[in-house]
C-alpha positions as CSV (number, residue, x, y, z in Angstrom):
1,M,21.0,1.6,-19.7
2,T,17.7,1.3,-18.1
3,L,14.7,3.5,-18.1
4,D,15.6,4.7,-14.3
5,Q,18.7,6.4,-15.7
6,I,17.0,8.7,-18.4
7,D,16.8,12.2,-18.2
8,K,13.3,14.2,-18.2
9,G,12.2,14.9,-21.7
10,C,14.1,12.4,-23.3
11,E,12.8,9.7,-25.8
12,V,14.2,6.4,-25.9
13,E,13.4,3.0,-27.4
14,I,12.8,-0.3,-25.2
15,K,15.3,-3.0,-25.9
16,D,14.4,-5.6,-23.5
17,L,12.6,-6.1,-20.1
18,S,15.0,-8.0,-18.0
19,G,13.0,-8.7,-14.8
20,G,11.2,-11.9,-13.8
21,H,7.8,-13.1,-14.9
22,E,5.8,-10.9,-12.6
23,S,7.5,-7.6,-13.4
24,T,7.6,-8.6,-17.0
25,R,3.8,-9.1,-17.0
26,K,3.2,-5.6,-15.1
27,L,5.3,-3.9,-17.9
28,L,3.7,-5.3,-20.8
29,S,0.2,-4.7,-19.1
30,M,1.4,-1.0,-19.2
31,G,2.1,-1.0,-22.9
32,L,5.8,-1.2,-22.3
33,Y,7.1,-3.8,-25.2
34,P,10.3,-3.9,-26.6
35,G,10.5,-1.8,-29.9
36,E,8.2,0.8,-28.3
37,R,9.5,4.5,-28.1
38,V,8.9,6.0,-24.6
39,R,9.3,9.5,-23.3
40,V,10.3,10.5,-19.6
41,V,7.7,13.1,-18.8
42,R,8.4,13.5,-15.2
43,D,11.6,12.3,-13.2
44,S,11.3,12.6,-9.5
45,S,15.0,13.1,-8.2
46,L,13.7,12.2,-4.8
47,G,13.1,8.7,-5.6
48,G,9.4,8.7,-6.6
49,P,7.9,7.1,-9.5
50,I,8.9,8.0,-13.2
51,L,6.2,9.3,-15.3
52,V,6.5,8.3,-18.9
53,E,4.5,8.5,-22.2
54,V,4.1,5.3,-24.5
55,C,1.8,5.0,-27.2
56,G,-0.1,8.4,-26.3
57,N,-0.8,7.2,-22.5
58,Q,1.0,8.4,-19.5
59,V,2.2,5.7,-16.9
60,A,3.8,6.1,-13.7
61,I,6.4,3.4,-12.8
62,G,8.1,2.8,-9.6
63,R,12.3,3.2,-9.9
64,G,12.7,-0.4,-9.0
65,I,10.5,-1.8,-12.0
66,A,11.9,0.9,-14.1
67,S,15.4,-0.4,-13.7
68,K,14.2,-3.8,-15.3
69,V,13.5,-1.9,-18.7
70,V,16.5,-1.9,-20.7
71,V,16.5,1.2,-23.1
72,E,18.8,2.6,-26.1
73,D,19.3,6.1,-26.6
74,E,20.1,6.6,-30.3
75,R,22.1,9.9,-29.7
76,D,23.5,9.0,-26.2
77,K,22.4,12.2,-24.6
78,C,19.6,11.3,-22.5
79,R,21.6,9.6,-19.7
80,I,21.3,11.3,-16.3
81,P,24.9,12.4,-15.2
C-alpha cells in the first residue's frame, strides 16, 4: 500500500520510494527514508495534500508524490476503506 491510502492518525513504516530520481530526491530531502516511521496527521479527503509527521517534523506531501511512498502497516488497520 502507499502513503496516500493511509487513514488519519495511523502510523506506518516506509518500505520503499517507488518514484523516479526527482521524486525520490524530493522525498529524501523531506526526511522520508525507507525504515522511517511516519504518522498521518491530516488527510484532506478532497484531494489536497497529506500532512505527515516524520522524525518530529510535520511535512505536507501532495497526493501524487505520496502515492510513490510504499508503506507497511503492521496491524493492517490503517488503510482507508
